[in-house]
N, C-alpha and C positions, 0 to 999 in steps of 0.2 A: 504493500500500500504506500510505499515511499514516504512514510511519516506524514501523510496528509491529515492535519489536525481536524479538518472538517469531517473526514470519513471516520476517524477515531471517535469523535464526539457523537456522530450518528450511531455508531455501533453501540456505544454505551447507553444511549437513549432507547434505541429499539430493543436492545437485549433485556430491558426492564419489562417488556410486555409479557403477559403470562404465556408460557409454553415456548418462548423464543429464547435462544441462547446466541452467543457470538456468531456461530456458523450461519444460523438462520438469518440473523441481522445482516450479515455480509451479503447473502443472496438477495435479500430485499433491497439493500442499498444499491447493489449492482443493477437490479431491475429498474429502480428509480432513475439512476444516472443514465442508463441506456435508453430510457423512454421518458425523457424530460417533458416533452409536450403532451404525450398520451397519458402518462401516469403521474409523474412528479408534480406538475403544475396543478392538475385538478385535485390531487391529494392535499397540497398546500392550501389551496382555496377552501376546500371542505373543512380542513382542520381549523383554519382561521375563523370561518363562519361558526363552527361548533364552539370554539373557544369564546367567541363574542356573544353568542346567542343562547347557548344551552346551559341551564343551571338546574339545581335540585330544588323542588318546591319545598319551602320551609314548613308547610302544613301537612302534606301527605307523603313527602319524600320522593315522589316520582320525578322524572325528568320533564322539564318544561322549556318552551321556547319563549324568548323575549317578545317575539311578535304575536304568538297565538295563545300564550298563557298555558296553564296546566290542564290538559285534557281530563286527567283523573278527577280533579276537583270540580271541573265544569260539567262532569257527568251527573251532577246532582239532579238535573232535570229528568233523568231516567228513573229516579226514585228507587234505587236499589235498596234492599233491606239487609245486605250482607257486606262485610268488609273482610278481605283476606289480608292478613298481616304476614309479610315476608321480610327476610333480612336485607336483601339487596335487589337491584334492578334486574339482574340476571335471573333471579328466582321468579320475579314478576313475568318476565318474557317467557320463561319455560312453562309457567302455568297458563299464560295466555295462548301459547301454541297448542295446548291440548283442547282448547275451546270447551272445557268442562265447567268453568266458573264464570258466572255472570254477576258482577258486582263491582264494588270499589276495591282498590288496592291501597294498602298502607305500607310503605317501605321504610323500615326502621333505620337502615344504613349501617347495620352491624349487629353485634350481640353485646350483652351487658359486660362481659369480661374485657371486651375490646374498647370500652368507653369509660372515660374518667367520670363524666357527668352523664349517667345513663338516661335520666329524664330528658335532658336537653338534646344531647347528641342523637339519641335513638327515637326522638319524636313520640315518646310514649304518652306524654301529657296531651299532645295534639290528637292522639288516637282516642283518648278518653273524651276529649272535647267533641270529636267527630261523632262518636257513638251517641252522645247526649243530643247534639244539635241536629243530626240527620235521621233521628228515629231508627237507628240500626237495631235489627232483631237478633242477628247472629254475627259473632266475630270468629273467623276461622284462623287459628294460629298455625301458620305454615312455616315454622322455623325448622331448621335442620335438626336431625337426630343426633346432634353432638351434645356434649356436656353444656357448652355455652348456649346452644340453641334451646335446650330444654330449660336451663336456668332462666333464660329470657322469657320463655313461655309461661313459667310459673310466676315470674314477676308481673307480666301482663295480666294474668288471671287475678293476681292480688289487686292490681290497680283498677280493675274493672268490676270488682266484687260488689260495689255499691250501685252499679248501674242497672242491675236486673237483666242484662243482656245475656243471651245464650252464648256460651263460649265452647267452641269445639276445636279439636286439633286433628291433624292428619293421622290416619291409621298407622299402627305400629309396623306395618309392612315396610316402612322405610328402613333401609339398612342402618345399623348403629354406626355413627360416625359419618353417615352420608350427607351430602349437601344437595339441596333442592335443584340447583342449576345443572348438576351432573346426572340427574335421573332421567330415564327414558319416559316417553309419553305413557306407556302402559302402566308403569309403576306409579306415576303421578295420578293417572286416572283412577286407579284402584285405591290409592291413598285418600283421594277426595271422596270417592263414593262411600268408603268405609270409615269416615272420620267419626270420632267419638266425643261425647261431652266430657269436658275436663272436670 
């Protein structure tokens, strides 16, 4: 690479993506450089637009655009009676792909052990507020079957105990230590169908 600092910097940055190491980063960089007009320029434009316009909704945790607002919050007109609580956006997308759930999503942004200020960082207080304000009948806790995920589920149950809302969790068919985003559609479908009351 002839000590090209720009290339070295790109390798460091791209290697930070999940599932990519230095070798994969080098292949991606070569593809970008060899296709500046077809790949690199549109990629730069798309990244700049996403950086400027996409953020996390401070109320429900979903992604929102500066121009169009939060689709998840604005779905109030549909009068859903259920909220599905997940750890991250990837979990939301996985569940949406199964088309088994019709309702609102609430994205925590992590688990309790990964947060210093669990109420603020994980949007749990805003979840309680949504349940009261939107006349929610059921909260489906779809956290991962990890120690952190289950701890978070118990904490959410405790925070919602005075709301009289039905609280369910995904069936125990989820593998221990498994994360929602890595599950196949069939496993997710079964877990939703066989959810139990907490």
